[in-house]
C-alpha angles and dihedrals in degrees: 000000000000112000091220101045093108095041118112117236089256092052091046092053090048090055089046091059089059096041094126089070093054127101122249092258093047091051092053092050092046091052092048092050093048091051093046090054092042092227116183099242132121107247096172094112091045091050092046091053091051091049092050092050092045090053090048090053090052089051090051092238092142093061082094088071087061092047098260140100132203134211129189123205125166095345095316129121117210122185123188138163115273122241089235091057090049091050091049090051091050091047091049091050093051093047090044091056092048094046092045091052093053090045091054090049091051092048093050091049091052092049091050089047091055092047092050103049093177092065097039112136119188093203091050090048091056095047090048088049088058089053090052090054090049088050091053090053089049091051090053090050090057088075083086088076093068092042092050094048094044091056100047102119093003116163135161111195126181109192122164110313094339129085114198123197124193109192139144117254113184090346095304117111107236130186117210132181127218139173119247090249088064089070114103142160121238128188123196138145095001093310132109119205138189106223137192103207101311096337116107106219107170125012134191144167108286091205091059106085095202093051091045094050092044092055091044091048091052090052091050093049093050093048093046091058089073091049091052091053092049091049093049 
């Protein structure tokens, strides 16, 4: 459903004035609603921005938002993890360890406070409770460890009629080969994933139009490689 369907013309024009702050999906819906109402406004800049972003999606430029980058040489498509994504994972792990440590300290202090009723301090209990919450956040951040390990040596390479995947399975780096027709898109639990048979290779937020279209575009490009060879 269009986000702006229930907006009045005045409200729609007010949103249009701030269109630079809108997401890609919101801009598309704003443009469609303006055109459907035949409002007398110049949407050239809005349309140009949509075109630029649509072209960037086709060129897989927004893979970077998922932590990957692609290169194409001589009809091949190569996807690897970006250095920025690796650095973010490392940063998350370091902060996760620090936060988890303070959370553990806060938890232990609260337990000792309960055991020793004579020294129980309500203010200290609350401050230690905050540390426990920080520790929980830190524990969640430690998921970056698995992500970092899983992507050491990661490579997705589409070359001719073969798709090669280098990925870690149970720590060991394994290289597997697939046919382009083994590429599929799976959606579950708010996520969209590019899969090779039953292996999830790249995942994104299915509610994010740019991430969704980027993953779908990558799947199309890999599959079309086979079609180009057959046509040649």
